[in-house]
C-alpha positions, 0 to 999 in steps of 0.5 A: 893448385896453391898450399891451403890458409886456413884462419880460424876464430871463436865468434864473440858477443860484438859480432852478432845481432840480438839472436846471437847470430853472427853478422854475415858481413863479419864472416865475410870479412874473415873470409876476405882475409882468408883470401888476401892472405892466401892471394898475396902468399901466392903471388908475393905481392899485395892484392885487392878483392876485385869480385866475391860471387855468391854467398849463400848460409846453411848453418846459423852461426852463434856466439862462441861457435869456432868459424874456420875459413880455409882458403885456396887460389885455384884458378891464376889468369895474368894479375887475378888468382880465383881464390876457393873459400870454405867457412865451417863452424864447430858447436865448441859445447857439442861433440858433432864436428864441423859443418859447411857453412857458406862458400864462396869464390874470392877474384883476386888480382895482384897489385905492383909496388905503384897498385897497377896490376901486375903478372902472378906466377902460372899455377902449378897444376899436378892433380886430376882435382886441381886441374878441375877446378882449374878448367872450373875457375876458367869457366866462371872468369870467362863467364864473369866476363862475358856477362860483363860485355854484355852489360856494358853494351846493353848501357852504351845501347840504352844510352844511345836510346835516351 
């Protein structure tokens, strides 16, 4: 696995709804920025977000809470990278410590100076944990492409019936 990237921020009133809960979009932007930094550092190129898997919020995040995103490249294809992003929240007025808030996998694509996808270096897998994360990422990558192929085929068949 690659080096971890961390991004922390105290949540402010302009990031919340009238109840004081942080907007999901604010958290997604923070996660995307962290995934971008991890993928850019790993590939040494510009990158774009191609896909984000399901986000499930486990705990509310409120004004004044400290949010920390951690991102790490865990799978590398030819031009794409899967970045695991985890979010922890810490209520700074309490002594309970950080709690898991949400996580997602971001697929980032490396781009050359002309904005075209470019090859990224292979990922060095030095631990059993890194190998397991890579294999799980490979399976998600294959499953996504199989589903995409099925959707395209279904759309093509639906067009023939019209």
